HTML snippet that shows the backbone in 3Dmol.js (N, CA, C, O; Angstrom):
<script src="https://3Dmol.org/build/3Dmol-min.js"></script>
<div id="view" style="width:600px;height:400px;position:relative"></div>
<script>
const pdb = `
ATOM      1  N   UNK A   1     249.667  32.626 185.299  1.00  0.00           N
ATOM      2  CA  UNK A   1     249.925  32.352 186.640  1.00  0.00           C
ATOM      3  C   UNK A   1     248.703  31.450 187.072  1.00  0.00           C
ATOM      4  O   UNK A   1     248.874  30.374 187.644  1.00  0.00           O
ATOM      5  N   UNK A   2     247.724  31.851 186.827  1.00  0.00           N
ATOM      6  CA  UNK A   2     246.524  31.091 187.352  1.00  0.00           C
ATOM      7  C   UNK A   2     246.270  29.746 186.594  1.00  0.00           C
ATOM      8  O   UNK A   2     245.787  28.788 187.197  1.00  0.00           O
ATOM      9  N   UNK A   3     246.592  29.683 185.296  1.00  0.00           N
ATOM     10  CA  UNK A   3     246.476  28.470 184.461  1.00  0.00           C
ATOM     11  C   UNK A   3     247.412  27.583 184.856  1.00  0.00           C
ATOM     12  O   UNK A   3     247.075  26.414 185.045  1.00  0.00           O
ATOM     13  N   UNK A   4     248.742  27.998 185.044  1.00  0.00           N
ATOM     14  CA  UNK A   4     249.742  27.293 185.619  1.00  0.00           C
ATOM     15  C   UNK A   4     249.448  26.426 186.757  1.00  0.00           C
ATOM     16  O   UNK A   4     249.626  25.208 186.768  1.00  0.00           O
ATOM     17  N   UNK A   5     248.948  27.194 187.797  1.00  0.00           N
ATOM     18  CA  UNK A   5     248.453  26.674 189.075  1.00  0.00           C
ATOM     19  C   UNK A   5     247.383  25.444 188.702  1.00  0.00           C
ATOM     20  O   UNK A   5     247.435  24.337 189.238  1.00  0.00           O
ATOM     21  N   UNK A   6     246.575  25.765 187.869  1.00  0.00           N
ATOM     22  CA  UNK A   6     245.437  24.988 187.553  1.00  0.00           C
ATOM     23  C   UNK A   6     245.948  23.753 187.006  1.00  0.00           C
ATOM     24  O   UNK A   6     245.539  22.676 187.439  1.00  0.00           O
ATOM     25  N   UNK A   7     246.866  23.831 186.026  1.00  0.00           N
ATOM     26  CA  UNK A   7     247.559  22.670 185.406  1.00  0.00           C
ATOM     27  C   UNK A   7     248.184  21.800 186.329  1.00  0.00           C
ATOM     28  O   UNK A   7     248.070  20.576 186.251  1.00  0.00           O
ATOM     29  N   UNK A   8     248.939  22.470 187.329  1.00  0.00           N
ATOM     30  CA  UNK A   8     249.858  21.719 188.243  1.00  0.00           C
ATOM     31  C   UNK A   8     248.865  20.987 189.027  1.00  0.00           C
ATOM     32  O   UNK A   8     249.035  19.793 189.276  1.00  0.00           O
ATOM     33  N   UNK A   9     247.700  21.718 189.486  1.00  0.00           N
ATOM     34  CA  UNK A   9     246.753  21.019 190.255  1.00  0.00           C
ATOM     35  C   UNK A   9     246.140  19.601 189.851  1.00  0.00           C
ATOM     36  O   UNK A   9     246.022  18.582 190.531  1.00  0.00           O
ATOM     37  N   UNK A  10     245.761  19.885 188.414  1.00  0.00           N
ATOM     38  CA  UNK A  10     245.369  18.860 187.754  1.00  0.00           C
ATOM     39  C   UNK A  10     246.398  17.791 187.643  1.00  0.00           C
ATOM     40  O   UNK A  10     246.075  16.633 187.910  1.00  0.00           O
ATOM     41  N   UNK A  11     247.679  18.097 187.251  1.00  0.00           N
ATOM     42  CA  UNK A  11     248.682  16.930 187.215  1.00  0.00           C
ATOM     43  C   UNK A  11     248.781  16.202 188.519  1.00  0.00           C
ATOM     44  O   UNK A  11     248.894  14.978 188.576  1.00  0.00           O
ATOM     45  N   UNK A  12     248.727  17.148 189.777  1.00  0.00           N
ATOM     46  CA  UNK A  12     248.845  16.524 190.943  1.00  0.00           C
ATOM     47  C   UNK A  12     247.843  15.462 191.216  1.00  0.00           C
ATOM     48  O   UNK A  12     248.126  14.336 191.625  1.00  0.00           O
ATOM     49  N   UNK A  13     246.548  15.944 190.937  1.00  0.00           N
ATOM     50  CA  UNK A  13     245.492  15.030 191.163  1.00  0.00           C
ATOM     51  C   UNK A  13     245.515  13.685 190.313  1.00  0.00           C
ATOM     52  O   UNK A  13     245.173  12.611 190.808  1.00  0.00           O
ATOM     53  N   UNK A  14     245.926  13.817 189.051  1.00  0.00           N
ATOM     54  CA  UNK A  14     245.897  12.759 188.077  1.00  0.00           C
ATOM     55  C   UNK A  14     247.045  11.840 188.597  1.00  0.00           C
ATOM     56  O   UNK A  14     246.884  10.620 188.594  1.00  0.00           O
ATOM     57  N   UNK A  15     248.173  12.393 189.033  1.00  0.00           N
ATOM     58  CA  UNK A  15     249.342  11.663 189.709  1.00  0.00           C
ATOM     59  C   UNK A  15     248.830  10.724 190.831  1.00  0.00           C
ATOM     60  O   UNK A  15     249.119   9.542 191.018  1.00  0.00           O
ATOM     61  N   UNK A  16     247.945  11.586 191.578  1.00  0.00           N
ATOM     62  CA  UNK A  16     247.489  10.853 193.078  1.00  0.00           C
ATOM     63  C   UNK A  16     246.732   9.781 192.496  1.00  0.00           C
ATOM     64  O   UNK A  16     246.928   8.637 192.909  1.00  0.00           O
ATOM     65  N   UNK A  17     245.744  10.042 191.428  1.00  0.00           N
ATOM     66  CA  UNK A  17     244.938   8.992 191.050  1.00  0.00           C
ATOM     67  C   UNK A  17     245.560   7.785 190.513  1.00  0.00           C
ATOM     68  O   UNK A  17     245.177   6.671 190.868  1.00  0.00           O
ATOM     69  N   UNK A  18     246.460   7.952 189.711  1.00  0.00           N
ATOM     70  CA  UNK A  18     247.392   6.739 189.270  1.00  0.00           C
ATOM     71  C   UNK A  18     248.155   5.997 190.442  1.00  0.00           C
ATOM     72  O   UNK A  18     248.409   4.794 190.398  1.00  0.00           O
ATOM     73  N   UNK A  19     248.443   6.701 191.334  1.00  0.00           N
ATOM     74  CA  UNK A  19     249.140   6.121 192.666  1.00  0.00           C
ATOM     75  C   UNK A  19     248.160   5.430 193.127  1.00  0.00           C
ATOM     76  O   UNK A  19     248.486   4.277 193.407  1.00  0.00           O
ATOM     77  N   UNK A  20     246.955   5.725 193.336  1.00  0.00           N
ATOM     78  CA  UNK A  20     245.866   5.007 194.232  1.00  0.00           C
ATOM     79  C   UNK A  20     245.623   3.881 193.382  1.00  0.00           C
ATOM     80  O   UNK A  20     245.594   2.780 193.933  1.00  0.00           O
ATOM     81  N   UNK A  21     245.420   3.953 191.985  1.00  0.00           N
ATOM     82  CA  UNK A  21     245.053   2.898 191.125  1.00  0.00           C
ATOM     83  C   UNK A  21     246.233   1.724 191.044  1.00  0.00           C
ATOM     84  O   UNK A  21     245.938   0.549 190.822  1.00  0.00           O
ATOM     85  N   UNK A  22     247.518   2.146 191.236  1.00  0.00           N
ATOM     86  CA  UNK A  22     248.474   1.169 191.282  1.00  0.00           C
ATOM     87  C   UNK A  22     248.256   0.411 192.645  1.00  0.00           C
ATOM     88  O   UNK A  22     248.138  -0.812 192.715  1.00  0.00           O
ATOM     89  N   UNK A  23     248.214   1.302 193.764  1.00  0.00           N
ATOM     90  CA  UNK A  23     247.976   0.821 195.121  1.00  0.00           C
ATOM     91  C   UNK A  23     246.842  -0.302 195.023  1.00  0.00           C
ATOM     92  O   UNK A  23     247.084  -1.419 195.479  1.00  0.00           O
ATOM     93  N   UNK A  24     245.710  -0.042 194.482  1.00  0.00           N
ATOM     94  CA  UNK A  24     244.613  -0.855 194.400  1.00  0.00           C
ATOM     95  C   UNK A  24     245.046  -2.104 193.710  1.00  0.00           C
ATOM     96  O   UNK A  24     244.795  -3.241 194.108  1.00  0.00           O
ATOM     97  N   UNK A  25     245.735  -1.782 192.615  1.00  0.00           N
ATOM     98  CA  UNK A  25     246.024  -2.935 191.845  1.00  0.00           C
ATOM     99  C   UNK A  25     246.932  -4.036 192.590  1.00  0.00           C
ATOM    100  O   UNK A  25     246.683  -5.239 192.514  1.00  0.00           O
ATOM    101  N   UNK A  26     248.014  -3.500 193.320  1.00  0.00           N
ATOM    102  CA  UNK A  26     248.817  -4.044 194.123  1.00  0.00           C
ATOM    103  C   UNK A  26     248.240  -4.829 195.201  1.00  0.00           C
ATOM    104  O   UNK A  26     248.550  -5.983 195.499  1.00  0.00           O
ATOM    105  N   UNK A  27     247.246  -3.986 195.832  1.00  0.00           N
ATOM    106  CA  UNK A  27     246.410  -4.849 196.840  1.00  0.00           C
ATOM    107  C   UNK A  27     245.548  -6.079 196.280  1.00  0.00           C
ATOM    108  O   UNK A  27     245.480  -7.068 197.009  1.00  0.00           O
ATOM    109  N   UNK A  28     244.995  -6.097 195.255  1.00  0.00           N
ATOM    110  CA  UNK A  28     244.240  -7.028 194.700  1.00  0.00           C
ATOM    111  C   UNK A  28     245.313  -8.075 194.283  1.00  0.00           C
ATOM    112  O   UNK A  28     245.056  -9.272 194.409  1.00  0.00           O
ATOM    113  N   UNK A  29     246.552  -7.640 193.771  1.00  0.00           N
ATOM    114  CA  UNK A  29     247.396  -9.022 193.405  1.00  0.00           C
ATOM    115  C   UNK A  29     247.794  -9.619 194.621  1.00  0.00           C
ATOM    116  O   UNK A  29     248.030 -10.826 194.590  1.00  0.00           O
ATOM    117  N   UNK A  30     247.947  -8.839 195.981  1.00  0.00           N
ATOM    118  CA  UNK A  30     248.371  -9.453 197.123  1.00  0.00           C
ATOM    119  C   UNK A  30     247.345 -10.300 197.516  1.00  0.00           C
ATOM    120  O   UNK A  30     247.613 -11.441 197.890  1.00  0.00           O
ATOM    121  N   UNK A  31     246.037  -9.829 197.475  1.00  0.00           N
ATOM    122  CA  UNK A  31     244.886 -10.635 198.067  1.00  0.00           C
ATOM    123  C   UNK A  31     244.895 -12.059 197.137  1.00  0.00           C
ATOM    124  O   UNK A  31     244.806 -13.164 197.671  1.00  0.00           O
ATOM    125  N   UNK A  32     245.000 -11.897 195.871  1.00  0.00           N
ATOM    126  CA  UNK A  32     244.932 -12.873 195.107  1.00  0.00           C
ATOM    127  C   UNK A  32     246.052 -13.939 195.476  1.00  0.00           C
ATOM    128  O   UNK A  32     245.767 -15.099 195.774  1.00  0.00           O
ATOM    129  N   UNK A  33     247.346 -13.450 195.430  1.00  0.00           N
ATOM    130  CA  UNK A  33     248.502 -14.302 195.957  1.00  0.00           C
ATOM    131  C   UNK A  33     248.097 -14.921 197.333  1.00  0.00           C
ATOM    132  O   UNK A  33     248.291 -16.135 197.413  1.00  0.00           O
ATOM    133  N   UNK A  34     247.640 -14.384 198.285  1.00  0.00           N
ATOM    134  CA  UNK A  34     247.276 -14.595 199.616  1.00  0.00           C
ATOM    135  C   UNK A  34     246.312 -15.829 199.526  1.00  0.00           C
ATOM    136  O   UNK A  34     246.454 -16.858 200.185  1.00  0.00           O
ATOM    137  N   UNK A  35     245.258 -15.574 198.572  1.00  0.00           N
ATOM    138  CA  UNK A  35     244.183 -16.671 198.430  1.00  0.00           C
ATOM    139  C   UNK A  35     244.662 -17.910 197.786  1.00  0.00           C
ATOM    140  O   UNK A  35     244.259 -19.025 198.118  1.00  0.00           O
ATOM    141  N   UNK A  36     245.611 -17.669 196.773  1.00  0.00           N
ATOM    142  CA  UNK A  36     246.096 -18.731 196.209  1.00  0.00           C
ATOM    143  C   UNK A  36     247.139 -19.595 197.321  1.00  0.00           C
ATOM    144  O   UNK A  36     247.095 -20.812 197.502  1.00  0.00           O
ATOM    145  N   UNK A  37     247.882 -18.828 197.864  1.00  0.00           N
ATOM    146  CA  UNK A  37     248.729 -19.304 198.884  1.00  0.00           C
ATOM    147  C   UNK A  37     248.008 -20.243 199.849  1.00  0.00           C
ATOM    148  O   UNK A  37     248.429 -21.385 200.035  1.00  0.00           O
ATOM    149  N   UNK A  38     246.961 -19.783 200.442  1.00  0.00           N
ATOM    150  CA  UNK A  38     246.092 -20.413 201.409  1.00  0.00           C
ATOM    151  C   UNK A  38     245.535 -21.657 200.807  1.00  0.00           C
ATOM    152  O   UNK A  38     245.522 -22.708 201.448  1.00  0.00           O
ATOM    153  N   UNK A  39     245.095 -21.572 199.650  1.00  0.00           N
ATOM    154  CA  UNK A  39     244.416 -22.602 198.890  1.00  0.00           C
ATOM    155  C   UNK A  39     245.576 -23.809 198.718  1.00  0.00           C
ATOM    156  O   UNK A  39     245.376 -24.919 199.211  1.00  0.00           O
ATOM    157  N   UNK A  40     246.529 -23.566 198.145  1.00  0.00           N
ATOM    158  CA  UNK A  40     247.660 -24.456 197.934  1.00  0.00           C
ATOM    159  C   UNK A  40     248.278 -24.932 199.320  1.00  0.00           C
ATOM    160  O   UNK A  40     248.776 -26.051 199.439  1.00  0.00           O
ATOM    161  N   UNK A  41     248.229 -24.219 200.123  1.00  0.00           N
ATOM    162  CA  UNK A  41     248.605 -24.634 201.590  1.00  0.00           C
ATOM    163  C   UNK A  41     247.625 -25.737 202.065  1.00  0.00           C
ATOM    164  O   UNK A  41     248.020 -26.802 202.539  1.00  0.00           O
ATOM    165  N   UNK A  42     246.235 -25.389 201.897  1.00  0.00           N
ATOM    166  CA  UNK A  42     245.406 -26.337 202.232  1.00  0.00           C
ATOM    167  C   UNK A  42     245.469 -27.866 201.553  1.00  0.00           C
ATOM    168  O   UNK A  42     245.467 -28.935 202.163  1.00  0.00           O
ATOM    169  N   UNK A  43     245.521 -27.663 200.193  1.00  0.00           N
ATOM    170  CA  UNK A  43     245.721 -28.778 199.430  1.00  0.00           C
ATOM    171  C   UNK A  43     246.887 -29.455 199.773  1.00  0.00           C
ATOM    172  O   UNK A  43     246.800 -30.679 199.868  1.00  0.00           O
ATOM    173  N   UNK A  44     248.073 -28.864 200.003  1.00  0.00           N
ATOM    174  CA  UNK A  44     249.178 -29.596 200.500  1.00  0.00           C
ATOM    175  C   UNK A  44     249.106 -30.463 201.733  1.00  0.00           C
ATOM    176  O   UNK A  44     249.589 -31.590 201.843  1.00  0.00           O
ATOM    177  N   UNK A  45     248.257 -29.604 202.891  1.00  0.00           N
ATOM    178  CA  UNK A  45     248.072 -30.156 203.999  1.00  0.00           C
ATOM    179  C   UNK A  45     247.052 -31.342 203.860  1.00  0.00           C
ATOM    180  O   UNK A  45     247.148 -32.299 204.628  1.00  0.00           O
ATOM    181  N   UNK A  46     246.054 -31.296 202.876  1.00  0.00           N
ATOM    182  CA  UNK A  46     245.234 -32.661 202.638  1.00  0.00           C
ATOM    183  C   UNK A  46     246.241 -33.707 202.008  1.00  0.00           C
ATOM    184  O   UNK A  46     246.169 -34.890 202.342  1.00  0.00           O
ATOM    185  N   UNK A  47     247.039 -33.331 201.231  1.00  0.00           N
ATOM    186  CA  UNK A  47     248.063 -34.238 200.616  1.00  0.00           C
ATOM    187  C   UNK A  47     248.949 -35.062 201.861  1.00  0.00           C
ATOM    188  O   UNK A  47     249.131 -36.275 201.966  1.00  0.00           O
ATOM    189  N   UNK A  48     249.354 -34.119 202.622  1.00  0.00           N
ATOM    190  CA  UNK A  48     250.097 -34.643 203.734  1.00  0.00           C
ATOM    191  C   UNK A  48     249.279 -35.669 204.654  1.00  0.00           C
ATOM    192  O   UNK A  48     249.677 -36.796 204.949  1.00  0.00           O
ATOM    193  N   UNK A  49     248.239 -35.170 205.002  1.00  0.00           N
ATOM    194  CA  UNK A  49     247.304 -35.889 206.012  1.00  0.00           C
ATOM    195  C   UNK A  49     246.789 -37.138 205.197  1.00  0.00           C
ATOM    196  O   UNK A  49     246.448 -38.187 205.745  1.00  0.00           O
ATOM    197  N   UNK A  50     246.768 -36.926 203.848  1.00  0.00           N
ATOM    198  CA  UNK A  50     246.259 -38.351 202.897  1.00  0.00           C
ATOM    199  C   UNK A  50     247.465 -39.242 203.095  1.00  0.00           C
ATOM    200  O   UNK A  50     247.222 -40.404 203.422  1.00  0.00           O
ATOM    201  N   UNK A  51     248.522 -38.937 202.972  1.00  0.00           N
ATOM    202  CA  UNK A  51     249.884 -39.929 202.853  1.00  0.00           C
ATOM    203  C   UNK A  51     250.161 -40.315 204.324  1.00  0.00           C
ATOM    204  O   UNK A  51     250.668 -41.411 204.560  1.00  0.00           O
ATOM    205  N   UNK A  52     249.833 -39.415 205.376  1.00  0.00           N
ATOM    206  CA  UNK A  52     250.120 -40.046 206.788  1.00  0.00           C
ATOM    207  C   UNK A  52     249.101 -41.254 207.068  1.00  0.00           C
ATOM    208  O   UNK A  52     249.492 -42.315 207.554  1.00  0.00           O
ATOM    209  N   UNK A  53     247.939 -41.042 206.769  1.00  0.00           N
ATOM    210  CA  UNK A  53     246.841 -42.000 207.195  1.00  0.00           C
ATOM    211  C   UNK A  53     246.946 -43.281 206.197  1.00  0.00           C
ATOM    212  O   UNK A  53     246.164 -44.224 206.319  1.00  0.00           O
TER     213      UNK A  53
END
`;
const viewer = $3Dmol.createViewer("view");
viewer.addModel(pdb, "pdb");
viewer.setStyle({}, {cartoon: {color: "spectrum"}});
viewer.zoomTo();
viewer.render();
</script>
């Protein structure tokens, strides 16, 4: 019984860790996408301004 609880706890902790890792990875992906999006938007705006003037 004691060992089962311990293993369950370990499993729960490891699953939480993987979830956190996945969340962190997703967060980093989102940040990268946002960065790229902002940069591409800036480039597009510069191009538009260039063509307008």
